[in-house]
C-alpha positions in Angstrom: 2.6 -11.5 -9.2 3.3 -15.2 -9.7 0.8 -17.5 -8.0 3.5 -19.3 -6.1 5.4 -16.4 -4.6 4.8 -13.3 -2.6 4.9 -9.7 -3.9 8.3 -8.0 -4.4 6.6 -4.7 -4.4 5.2 -5.3 -0.9 8.8 -5.8 0.3 10.0 -2.6 -1.3 7.1 -0.7 0.3 8.0 -2.2 3.7 11.7 -1.3 3.1 10.7 2.3 2.3 8.7 2.6 5.6 11.6 1.1 7.6 14.1 3.5 6.0 11.8 6.5 6.8 11.1 5.6 10.4 12.6 8.2 12.7 14.2 10.1 9.7 11.4 11.6 7.6 8.3 13.6 8.8 9.0 13.1 12.4 5.9 13.8 14.5 3.7 12.9 11.5 5.1 9.5 10.4 6.6 6.6 12.4 6.8 2.9 11.7 9.0 1.1 14.2 7.4 -2.3 13.1 8.4 -2.3 9.5 12.0 -3.4 10.0 10.8 -6.5 11.9 8.9 -7.7 8.8 12.0 -7.8 6.7 14.4 -10.6 6.2 18.0 -10.0 7.1 19.1 -9.6 3.4 16.2 -7.1 2.9 17.4 -5.0 5.8 20.8 -4.3 4.3 19.7 -1.6 1.8 17.4 -0.1 4.5 20.4 0.4 6.7 22.4 1.9 3.9 19.7 4.5 3.4 19.3 5.1 7.2 23.1 5.6 7.5 23.4 7.6 4.3 26.0 5.1 3.2 25.9 5.1 -0.6 27.3 1.8 -1.8 29.9 1.7 -4.7 28.7 -1.4 -6.5 26.2 -1.0 -9.4 23.7 -3.5 -8.1 23.9 -2.3 -4.5 23.7 1.3 -5.6 20.5 0.6 -7.6 18.9 -1.1 -4.6 19.9 1.8 -2.4 18.3 4.3 -4.7 15.1 2.3 -5.0 14.7 2.1 -1.2 15.6 5.7 -0.7 13.1 6.8 -3.4 10.4 4.5 -2.0 10.8 6.0 1.5 10.2 9.5 0.2 7.1 8.4 -1.8 5.6 6.1 0.9 5.6 8.6 3.7 3.0 11.1 2.4 0.9 8.2 1.1 1.0 6.5 4.5 0.3 9.7 6.5 -2.7 10.5 4.3 -4.2 7.1 4.6 -3.6 6.9 8.4 -5.2 10.3 8.9 -8.3 9.2 6.9 -8.6 6.1 9.0 -8.4 8.0 12.3 -10.9 10.7 11.1 -13.7 8.2 10.8 -13.4 5.5 13.5 -15.5 2.4 13.0 -15.3 -1.2 14.3 -14.3 -2.9 11.1 -11.3 -2.3 8.9 -10.6 -4.2 5.7 -7.2 -3.8 4.0 -7.4 -5.1 0.4 -4.1 -6.3 -0.9 -2.5 -5.9 2.5 1.0 -7.0 1.6 3.3 -6.3 4.5 1.0 -3.6 6.0 1.6 -3.3 9.7 -1.2 -0.9 10.8 -2.7 -3.6 13.0 0.5 -3.5 15.0 1.5 0.1 15.0 -1.8 2.2 15.1 -3.1 2.4 18.7 -6.4 3.8 17.2 -7.1 0.3 16.0 -7.3 -1.3 19.5 -10.7 -2.9 19.7 -11.2 -2.8 15.9 -11.5 -6.0 13.9 -9.1 -5.8 11.0 -9.4 -8.1 8.0 -6.3 -8.4 5.8 -7.3 -9.5 2.4 -4.5 -10.8 0.1 -3.4 -13.5 -2.3 -2.7 -16.8 -0.5 1.0 -16.7 -1.4 1.5 -13.2 -0.1 -0.5 -14.0 3.0 1.6 -17.1 3.8 4.7 -15.0 3.5 3.2 -12.3 5.7 2.3 -14.7 8.4 5.7 -16.3 8.4 7.3 -12.8 8.8 4.9 -11.8 11.6 5.4 -15.0 13.6 8.0 -13.4 16.0 6.1 -10.1 16.4 4.0 -9.3 19.5 0.3 -9.7 19.2 -1.3 -7.0 17.0 -3.3 -4.2 18.6 -6.3 -4.9 16.4 -8.3 -8.1 16.4 -6.5 -9.3 13.2 -8.0 -11.8 10.8 -6.1 -13.0 7.8 -8.4 -13.5 4.7 -6.7 -15.3 1.8 -8.5 -14.5 -1.5 -7.6 -15.4 -5.0 -9.7 -12.9 -7.0 -9.5 -15.1 -10.1 -12.1 -17.4 -8.6 -12.9 -16.5 -5.0 -15.9 -14.3 -4.0 -14.8 -11.4 -1.7 -18.2 -11.3 -0.1 -18.3 -15.0 0.6 -14.8 -15.2 2.0 -15.1 -12.0 4.1 -18.4 -13.2 5.5 -16.9 -16.5 6.5 -14.1 -14.5 8.3 -16.7 -12.6 10.3 -17.1 -9.4 8.4 -20.5 -7.8 9.0 -21.7 -6.1 5.9 -24.6 -4.4 7.7 -22.1 -2.4 9.8 -19.9 0.5 8.6 -16.4 -0.5 7.3 -13.3 1.5 6.6 -11.6 0.0 3.5 -7.9 0.6 2.6 -6.9 -0.1 -0.9 -3.3 0.9 -1.1 -0.6 0.1 -3.7 -2.9 -2.3 -5.7 -5.0 -0.4 -8.3 -2.1 0.3 -10.7 -1.4 -3.4 -11.0 -5.0 -4.3 -12.0 -6.7 -3.9 -15.3 -9.5 -1.4 -15.5 -12.2 -4.1 -15.5 -10.6 -5.7 -12.4 -10.6 -2.4 -10.6 -14.3 -1.9 -11.4 -15.2 -5.5 -10.3 -13.4 -5.0 -7.0 -15.1 -1.7 -6.3 -18.4 -3.4 -7.1 -17.7 -6.0 -4.4 -16.6 -3.3 -1.9 -19.7 -1.3 -2.6 -22.0 -4.3 -2.0 -20.3 -4.9 1.4 -20.3 -1.3 2.6 -23.1 -0.1 4.9 -23.9 3.6 5.3 -21.1 5.3 7.2 -18.4 3.3 5.5 -15.2 4.9 4.1 -13.0 3.8 1.3 -9.4 5.1 1.0 -7.9 4.3 -2.3 -4.4 4.9 -3.6 -4.1 5.0 -7.4 -1.9 6.3 -10.2 -2.8 9.2 -12.5 -1.6 9.0 -16.2 1.9 10.3 -16.3 4.4 9.6 -19.2 7.4 10.5 -17.1 6.5 8.0 -14.4 6.1 5.3 -17.1 9.5 6.1 -18.6 11.1 6.1 -15.1 9.8 2.6 -14.5 11.1 1.4 -17.9 14.5 2.9 -17.1 14.7 1.1 -13.7 13.7 -2.2 -15.4 16.4 -1.7 -18.1 19.2 -0.9 -15.8 18.3 -3.7 -13.4 18.7 -6.4 -16.0 22.5 -6.2 -16.6 23.1 -5.7 -12.9 20.9 -8.7 -12.1 19.0 -6.4 -9.6 15.7 -7.4 -8.1 13.4 -4.8 -9.5 9.8 -5.0 -8.1 8.0 -4.6 -11.4 9.4 -7.6 -13.3 6.3 -9.7 -12.5 4.0 -6.9 -11.4 3.6 -4.5 -14.4 1.5 -1.4 -14.2 -1.8 -2.0 -15.9 -4.1 0.9 -15.3 -4.1 4.6 -14.5 -7.0 6.9 -13.8 -7.7 10.6 -13.9 -9.2 12.0 -10.7 -12.5 12.6 -12.7 -12.6 9.0 -13.9 -11.9 7.7 -10.5 -14.6 9.9 -8.9 -17.1 8.7 -11.5 -16.2 5.1 -10.8 -16.5 5.5 -7.1 -19.8 7.4 -7.5 -21.2 4.5 -9.6 -20.5 2.1 -6.7 -22.1 4.4 -4.1 -19.1 6.4 -2.8 -18.8 10.2 -2.8 -15.2 11.5 -2.9 -14.4 13.8 0.0 -10.9 14.6 -1.1 -8.4 13.4 -3.7 -4.8 14.6 -3.4 -1.7 14.0 -5.3 1.3 12.8 -3.3 3.4 15.9 -4.2 0.8 18.2 -2.6 0.8 15.9 0.5 4.6 15.8 0.6 4.9 19.6 0.4 2.9 19.8 3.7 5.3 17.5 5.5 8.9 17.9 6.7 10.4 15.6 4.1 12.7 16.1 1.1 10.8 16.4 -2.2 13.0 14.8 -4.8 10.7 12.2 -6.5 8.5 14.9 -7.9 7.3 12.9 -10.9 6.4 9.8 -8.9 4.8 12.0 -6.2 2.8 14.0 -8.7 1.4 10.8 -10.4 0.4 9.0 -7.1 -2.9 9.9 -5.6 -5.0 9.1 -2.5 -8.7 9.5 -2.7 -11.0 9.4 0.4 -14.6 8.5 -0.4 -17.6 8.0 1.9 -20.9 6.2 1.8 
């Protein structure tokens, strides 16, 4: 991500949630807040997907397909993470790389919880602008701008009121693939240092998958002549992990994996169409406790 602008991937994820609300996995997934975070031009493709109105233009069709695919991948990921948060209630929640996450607004279980949203300053400025017209969040929300290139997560979180001696639930969603392996390890080291016994880490990561890589390259290639806004132009995938490697890394930093599921398995348990099989098979959600 460029230092002076917010994440395009965060917008696509939010579009996917907005497109899925009331359409996919009813009774297990709902996100009525997502649409409110989107600008007017970003809502157009969402409405196409919600209406099942396939546009004719090449650029518009590409955007439609990206939002439709995102909705089908995001739902099992979101459900798994939400379930893990609900299953171990604590008084502190930290969302690392929050993007346009709206759990502080949409999850009643977070009422009374102090939620810290950690993100790059550019993404956070964009998020706060988008959230200005929303009602107050259910959680006690604290925005924590962090530039990991020079800021200390421990120092910044402590200044925002995070209590390292109390249990924390950590959500690390949609970030790990865009970090180098050393950066993933460094962030986990910081999270481990700030996690009291009883803490939980829910991490979404990408397993090695050649077809998923080729799919991203294809989207990048077809976007260029259509001048489409693909989300990975400035946010390339930098790391993937086998479940065993991720478990070893988490164990090294004090976390024991309770479960680690691929998104395809999670999707098969939900009432949603399963068309993005390669993307779903490569995506994973691990739940680890201290």
